N, C-alpha and C positions, 0 to 999 in steps of 0.2 A: 334095972332099967331106970333111966332118968324119968322122974314123974312130972308130966304135964297133962292136965285134964282138959281136953277139948270141950268147948261150950258151943252154944248155938251160934253166937257171933265170934269172930276172930279176936285173938289177943296178941299183943306185941310180944316178941321174943327179945330177950336181952342178949348181949354179946356172950355172956356167961352161958346162957341157955344154948345158943348156937354152937359154942365150942364143945359143950357136953354132948350134943346130939349128932354132930357131924363126925365122920371118920377122921382119923389122924391125918394131918396135912390135906384134908378135904379130898383125898383120893377115893374116887368111887370105883369099886372093883366088882367084877362079876365072877362068881364061883359056881361053875356048872349050872348056870341059869339062875342062881340065887344072888340077889344084890348084896354087896358088901362082905358078908361072911357066911360060911356054911350053916351056922346056927341061926342066922337071920336076925340076931338081936339088934345090930346096928340099923338094919333096914326098918325094923318095927319101931325103933326109937325115933328115927328120922321121920318116918311116916306120921307118927303121933305128933311130933313137933310141927310138921307142916299143916296137919289138920287143926291143931291148936291155934296156929297162926291164921289160917284162913277161916276157921269156924265150920261147924257141922253143916250149917245151912248152905254155905258156899259149896262144900263138898257135894251135897245132894244136888245143888243146882247144876254143877258141871258134870255129874254122872250121865253117861249115855242112857237113853230111854230103856234099852235092853237090860242094862245093869240094874236099873230101878225095878224093872219087872222081876228080875231074878231075886232081888232082895225081898220082894213081896211074896214070893212062893214059899 
């Protein structure tokens, strides 16, 4: 998996980063309810890249209240 470490505040992605984390030809596919591929590696890699870009604080800020409550349990 391509390594990007999300921090509290967002970080810029390079074109090289984006090419590494997005599916070939930027085709987003759904496999029996799983985004990108059955093993979900591409989904996880893209998710980490997006959180890396937006920052952990922004992720927490945009989570619905009920999701935050679930994380606290």
